[in-house]
OpenMM code with the backbone's topology and positions (N, CA, C; nanometers):
from openmm import Vec3, app, unit

residues = "UNK UNK UNK UNK UNK UNK UNK UNK UNK UNK UNK UNK UNK UNK UNK UNK UNK UNK UNK UNK UNK UNK UNK UNK UNK UNK UNK UNK UNK UNK UNK UNK UNK UNK UNK UNK UNK UNK UNK UNK UNK UNK UNK UNK UNK UNK UNK UNK UNK UNK UNK UNK UNK UNK UNK UNK UNK UNK UNK UNK UNK UNK UNK UNK UNK UNK UNK UNK UNK UNK UNK UNK UNK UNK UNK UNK UNK UNK UNK UNK UNK UNK UNK UNK UNK UNK UNK UNK UNK UNK UNK UNK".split()
positions = [
    Vec3(0.0662, -0.0737, 0.0065),
    Vec3(-0.0508, 0.0279, 0.0274),
    Vec3(0.0868, 0.1219, 0.0236),
    Vec3(0.0777, 0.1821, -0.1210),
    Vec3(0.1796, 0.3082, -0.0748),
    Vec3(0.0394, 0.4608, -0.0167),
    Vec3(0.1760, 0.5111, 0.0415),
    Vec3(0.1127, 0.6112, 0.1841),
    Vec3(0.0959, 0.7772, 0.1038),
    Vec3(0.0034, 0.7958, 0.1446),
    Vec3(-0.0494, 0.9623, 0.1275),
    Vec3(0.0787, 1.0797, 0.1484),
    Vec3(0.0972, 1.1729, 0.0501),
    Vec3(0.1974, 1.1652, 0.0352),
    Vec3(0.1453, 1.3467, 0.1860),
    Vec3(0.2604, 1.3785, 0.2791),
    Vec3(0.2096, 1.5503, 0.2958),
    Vec3(0.2682, 1.6126, 0.2586),
    Vec3(0.2290, 1.6962, 0.1550),
    Vec3(0.2644, 1.8447, 0.0937),
    Vec3(0.2113, 1.9481, 0.1541),
    Vec3(0.1497, 1.9145, 0.2781),
    Vec3(0.1751, 2.0920, 0.4229),
    Vec3(0.2471, 2.2159, 0.3050),
    Vec3(0.3823, 2.1558, 0.2850),
    Vec3(0.5212, 2.2418, 0.3256),
    Vec3(0.5033, 2.3126, 0.1587),
    Vec3(0.4516, 2.1778, 0.0498),
    Vec3(0.4542, 2.2164, -0.0734),
    Vec3(0.3246, 2.3447, -0.1010),
    Vec3(0.2404, 2.3001, -0.0143),
    Vec3(0.0774, 2.4161, -0.0808),
    Vec3(0.1251, 2.5027, 0.0652),
    Vec3(0.1886, 2.5026, 0.1376),
    Vec3(0.2263, 2.6723, 0.2012),
    Vec3(0.3390, 2.7723, 0.0870),
    Vec3(0.4505, 2.6885, 0.0191),
    Vec3(0.5725, 2.7598, -0.0534),
    Vec3(0.4707, 2.7989, -0.1605),
    Vec3(0.3086, 2.6740, -0.2676),
    Vec3(0.2435, 2.7481, -0.3365),
    Vec3(0.1726, 2.9123, -0.2962),
    Vec3(0.0874, 2.8870, -0.2083),
    Vec3(0.0330, 2.9737, -0.1353),
    Vec3(0.0928, 3.1352, -0.1182),
    Vec3(0.2319, 3.0894, -0.0534),
    Vec3(0.3381, 3.2109, -0.0153),
    Vec3(0.3591, 3.2773, -0.1621),
    Vec3(0.3724, 3.2051, -0.2554),
    Vec3(0.3946, 3.2476, -0.3398),
    Vec3(0.3204, 3.3377, -0.3949),
    Vec3(0.2152, 3.2984, -0.4211),
    Vec3(0.0913, 3.3159, -0.4827),
    Vec3(0.0599, 3.4389, -0.4172),
    Vec3(0.0646, 3.4867, -0.2999),
    Vec3(0.0145, 3.5875, -0.2483),
    Vec3(0.1619, 3.7179, -0.2225),
    Vec3(0.2283, 3.6838, -0.2372),
    Vec3(0.2832, 3.7833, -0.2171),
    Vec3(0.3467, 3.8548, -0.4379),
    Vec3(0.2826, 3.7022, -0.4761),
    Vec3(0.2850, 3.7552, -0.6183),
    Vec3(0.1769, 3.8982, -0.6619),
    Vec3(0.0784, 3.8338, -0.6116),
    Vec3(-0.0834, 3.8365, -0.7024),
    Vec3(-0.1873, 3.8958, -0.5463),
    Vec3(-0.1109, 3.9063, -0.4727),
    Vec3(-0.2373, 3.9674, -0.3574),
    Vec3(-0.3690, 3.9128, -0.3841),
    Vec3(-0.3899, 3.8252, -0.3545),
    Vec3(-0.5399, 3.7682, -0.4498),
    Vec3(-0.6003, 3.7672, -0.3028),
    Vec3(-0.7433, 3.7862, -0.3522),
    Vec3(-0.8617, 3.8248, -0.3018),
    Vec3(-0.8428, 3.6858, -0.1914),
    Vec3(-0.9011, 3.5975, -0.3218),
    Vec3(-0.9069, 3.4690, -0.2904),
    Vec3(-0.8336, 3.3639, -0.2975),
    Vec3(-0.8101, 3.2645, -0.2584),
    Vec3(-0.7103, 3.1890, -0.2639),
    Vec3(-0.7214, 3.0698, -0.1713),
    Vec3(-0.7598, 2.9678, -0.2828),
    Vec3(-0.7406, 2.8278, -0.1893),
    Vec3(-0.6823, 2.6966, -0.3039),
    Vec3(-0.5645, 2.6591, -0.2711),
    Vec3(-0.5133, 2.5021, -0.2729),
    Vec3(-0.5473, 2.3900, -0.2173),
    Vec3(-0.6020, 2.3014, -0.3579),
    Vec3(-0.7564, 2.1129, -0.2769),
    Vec3(-0.6048, 2.0582, -0.3130),
    Vec3(-0.5630, 1.9995, -0.2473),
    Vec3(-0.4514, 1.8736, -0.2279),
    Vec3(-0.5245, 1.7502, -0.2826),
    Vec3(-0.4850, 1.7235, -0.4247),
    Vec3(-0.5463, 1.6175, -0.5275),
    Vec3(-0.4716, 1.5017, -0.5194),
    Vec3(-0.3559, 1.5241, -0.4419),
    Vec3(-0.2653, 1.3791, -0.4751),
    Vec3(-0.3380, 1.2504, -0.4501),
    Vec3(-0.4261, 1.2438, -0.3153),
    Vec3(-0.4945, 1.1087, -0.2971),
    Vec3(-0.5595, 1.0471, -0.4234),
    Vec3(-0.6024, 1.1196, -0.4921),
    Vec3(-0.6973, 1.0076, -0.5736),
    Vec3(-0.6017, 0.9828, -0.6892),
    Vec3(-0.5080, 1.0335, -0.6883),
    Vec3(-0.3209, 0.9823, -0.8312),
    Vec3(-0.2899, 0.9261, -0.7122),
    Vec3(-0.2718, 0.8500, -0.6416),
    Vec3(-0.1564, 0.7393, -0.5669),
    Vec3(-0.1379, 0.5727, -0.6804),
    Vec3(-0.0858, 0.6133, -0.7341),
    Vec3(-0.0448, 0.4228, -0.8116),
    Vec3(-0.0346, 0.4925, -0.9662),
    Vec3(-0.0384, 0.5959, -0.9747),
    Vec3(-0.0507, 0.7104, -1.0892),
    Vec3(0.1251, 0.6978, -1.1812),
    Vec3(0.1385, 0.6589, -1.2828),
    Vec3(0.2366, 0.6889, -1.3359),
    Vec3(0.2730, 0.8347, -1.3202),
    Vec3(0.1812, 0.8866, -1.3777),
    Vec3(0.3200, 1.0416, -1.3072),
    Vec3(0.3533, 1.0869, -1.1662),
    Vec3(0.2581, 1.0356, -1.0522),
    Vec3(0.2452, 1.0298, -0.8991),
    Vec3(0.3677, 0.9431, -0.8913),
    Vec3(0.4568, 0.8633, -0.9073),
    Vec3(0.5289, 0.8507, -0.9059),
    Vec3(0.6882, 0.9336, -0.9163),
    Vec3(0.6427, 1.0008, -0.9968),
    Vec3(0.8036, 1.1233, -0.9715),
    Vec3(0.8008, 1.2281, -0.8446),
    Vec3(0.6502, 1.1583, -0.7830),
    Vec3(0.6672, 1.2311, -0.6481),
    Vec3(0.6065, 1.3207, -0.6233),
    Vec3(0.5704, 1.4552, -0.7467),
    Vec3(0.5101, 1.5210, -0.8614),
    Vec3(0.4062, 1.5679, -0.6927),
    Vec3(0.2888, 1.6802, -0.6772),
    Vec3(0.1369, 1.6227, -0.6293),
    Vec3(0.0298, 1.7310, -0.7168),
    Vec3(-0.0990, 1.6775, -0.6892),
    Vec3(-0.1955, 1.7098, -0.8111),
    Vec3(-0.2370, 1.8164, -0.7219),
    Vec3(-0.2609, 1.9381, -0.7728),
    Vec3(-0.3152, 2.0446, -0.6840),
    Vec3(-0.4163, 2.1093, -0.7763),
    Vec3(-0.5238, 2.1634, -0.7299),
    Vec3(-0.6230, 2.2629, -0.7688),
    Vec3(-0.6047, 2.3893, -0.6744),
    Vec3(-0.5832, 2.4372, -0.8382),
    Vec3(-0.6250, 2.6224, -0.6854),
    Vec3(-0.6792, 2.6629, -0.7526),
    Vec3(-0.8285, 2.7219, -0.6530),
    Vec3(-0.8671, 2.8909, -0.6867),
    Vec3(-0.8248, 3.0026, -0.6609),
    Vec3(-0.8134, 3.1143, -0.7260),
    Vec3(-0.7276, 3.2375, -0.7227),
    Vec3(-0.8195, 3.3398, -0.7810),
    Vec3(-0.8521, 3.4496, -0.6992),
    Vec3(-0.8970, 3.6346, -0.7122),
    Vec3(-0.7858, 3.6946, -0.7262),
    Vec3(-0.7841, 3.7573, -0.8456),
    Vec3(-0.6450, 3.8617, -0.8007),
    Vec3(-0.7637, 3.9839, -0.8671),
    Vec3(-0.7312, 4.0448, -0.8630),
    Vec3(-0.7176, 4.2088, -0.9804),
    Vec3(-0.6032, 4.2217, -1.0296),
    Vec3(-0.5245, 4.1651, -1.0685),
    Vec3(-0.3691, 4.1053, -1.1119),
    Vec3(-0.4499, 4.0184, -1.2704),
    Vec3(-0.5583, 3.9739, -1.2747),
    Vec3(-0.5817, 3.8894, -1.3980),
    Vec3(-0.6961, 3.9766, -1.4101),
    Vec3(-0.7238, 4.1523, -1.3986),
    Vec3(-0.9252, 4.1740, -1.4318),
    Vec3(-0.7517, 4.2275, -1.5776),
    Vec3(-0.8558, 4.1748, -1.7210),
    Vec3(-0.8508, 4.2056, -1.8425),
    Vec3(-0.7874, 4.1284, -1.9418),
    Vec3(-0.6963, 3.9859, -1.8167),
    Vec3(-0.5908, 3.8807, -1.8616),
    Vec3(-0.7572, 3.8033, -1.9312),
    Vec3(-0.6965, 3.7249, -2.0314),
    Vec3(-0.6713, 3.5526, -2.1136),
    Vec3(-0.7175, 3.5119, -1.9891),
    Vec3(-0.8093, 3.3604, -2.0389),
    Vec3(-0.7222, 3.2542, -1.9190),
    Vec3(-0.6363, 3.2255, -1.9474),
    Vec3(-0.5928, 3.2425, -2.0451),
    Vec3(-0.4082, 3.1237, -2.0722),
    Vec3(-0.3317, 3.3114, -2.0925),
    Vec3(-0.3134, 3.4111, -2.0763),
    Vec3(-0.2740, 3.4877, -1.9724),
    Vec3(-0.2506, 3.4368, -1.7953),
    Vec3(-0.3788, 3.4558, -1.7477),
    Vec3(-0.3702, 3.4603, -1.6431),
    Vec3(-0.2594, 3.2937, -1.5616),
    Vec3(-0.3060, 3.2434, -1.6554),
    Vec3(-0.2818, 3.0070, -1.6005),
    Vec3(-0.0666, 3.0899, -1.6440),
    Vec3(-0.0403, 3.1207, -1.7249),
    Vec3(0.0776, 3.1819, -1.7798),
    Vec3(0.2198, 3.2369, -1.6343),
    Vec3(0.1133, 3.3945, -1.6480),
    Vec3(0.1882, 3.4558, -1.4652),
    Vec3(0.1533, 3.3086, -1.3914),
    Vec3(0.0400, 3.2515, -1.2990),
    Vec3(0.0433, 3.1559, -1.2542),
    Vec3(0.1475, 3.0790, -1.2583),
    Vec3(0.2046, 2.9872, -1.3712),
    Vec3(0.3430, 2.9562, -1.4018),
    Vec3(0.4387, 3.0032, -1.3791),
    Vec3(0.4274, 3.1068, -1.3978),
    Vec3(0.5979, 3.1929, -1.4052),
    Vec3(0.6018, 3.2204, -1.2731),
    Vec3(0.4955, 3.2228, -1.2109),
    Vec3(0.5475, 3.2686, -1.0066),
    Vec3(0.6062, 3.1746, -1.0227),
    Vec3(0.5261, 3.0225, -1.0043),
    Vec3(0.5723, 2.9098, -0.9250),
    Vec3(0.6929, 2.8166, -0.9853),
    Vec3(0.7242, 2.9066, -1.0695),
    Vec3(0.9037, 2.8461, -1.1789),
    Vec3(0.8816, 2.7335, -1.0872),
    Vec3(1.0227, 2.6818, -1.0572),
    Vec3(1.0600, 2.5401, -1.0291),
    Vec3(0.9807, 2.4672, -1.0455),
    Vec3(0.8811, 2.4276, -0.9394),
    Vec3(0.8193, 2.4076, -0.8339),
    Vec3(0.7061, 2.3421, -0.9721),
    Vec3(0.7040, 2.3764, -1.0841),
    Vec3(0.6102, 2.3220, -1.1198),
    Vec3(0.6650, 2.1803, -1.2205),
    Vec3(0.8287, 2.2043, -1.2245),
    Vec3(0.8593, 2.0590, -1.2353),
    Vec3(0.9555, 1.9258, -1.1447),
    Vec3(0.8803, 1.9936, -1.0605),
    Vec3(0.9658, 1.9243, -0.8972),
    Vec3(0.8307, 1.8677, -0.8165),
    Vec3(0.8501, 1.9313, -0.7746),
    Vec3(0.6645, 1.9738, -0.7180),
    Vec3(0.5113, 1.9255, -0.7060),
    Vec3(0.4936, 1.9655, -0.8455),
    Vec3(0.4002, 2.0007, -0.8815),
    Vec3(0.3322, 1.9254, -1.0089),
    Vec3(0.3758, 1.8261, -1.0320),
    Vec3(0.2672, 1.7061, -1.1577),
    Vec3(0.1781, 1.8059, -1.2064),
    Vec3(0.0886, 1.7877, -1.1236),
    Vec3(-0.0717, 1.8490, -1.2642),
    Vec3(-0.1150, 1.9568, -1.1539),
    Vec3(-0.1800, 2.0886, -1.2207),
    Vec3(-0.2265, 2.2218, -1.1148),
    Vec3(-0.3519, 2.2742, -1.1746),
    Vec3(-0.4708, 2.2833, -1.1750),
    Vec3(-0.6039, 2.2662, -1.2253),
    Vec3(-0.6079, 2.4719, -1.1675),
    Vec3(-0.5872, 2.4742, -1.2431),
    Vec3(-0.6693, 2.6328, -1.2072),
    Vec3(-0.7745, 2.6715, -1.2407),
    Vec3(-0.8538, 2.7457, -1.1827),
    Vec3(-0.9302, 2.7784, -1.1213),
    Vec3(-0.9735, 3.0252, -1.1226),
    Vec3(-1.0036, 3.0269, -1.2042),
    Vec3(-0.9414, 3.1632, -1.2055),
    Vec3(-1.0996, 3.2144, -1.1617),
    Vec3(-1.1688, 3.2776, -1.0438),
    Vec3(-1.2572, 3.3211, -0.9288),
    Vec3(-1.2875, 3.4575, -0.9612),
    Vec3(-1.3712, 3.5057, -1.0152),
    Vec3(-1.3856, 3.6629, -1.0906),
    Vec3(-1.4447, 3.7447, -0.9172),
    Vec3(-1.3683, 3.8644, -0.8901),
    Vec3(-1.3662, 3.9414, -0.7851),
    Vec3(-1.4803, 3.9908, -0.7868),
] * unit.nanometer
topology = app.Topology()
chain = topology.addChain("A")
for resn in residues:
    res = topology.addResidue(resn, chain)
    for name in ("N", "CA", "C"):
        topology.addAtom(name, app.Element.getBySymbol(name[0]), res)
């Protein structure tokens, strides 16, 4: 049986990076990693997360632009700590 990973440090780092970059009015990170135990992508150790975020920084930007901004902010985490990230931009 595979243990469920403790992603609390990853989540804290994601929160810190996003708060510093976007000053969000709403930020919610859901750890979905437990749903992916045993999947090929989960073997590398990266977590699976759902992100719900609202920020004035996204006003007037397309969904693709917002996603790129988030990926850039999370930087190396996207290739090491995060295997999958589902992003939902919440209207202010």
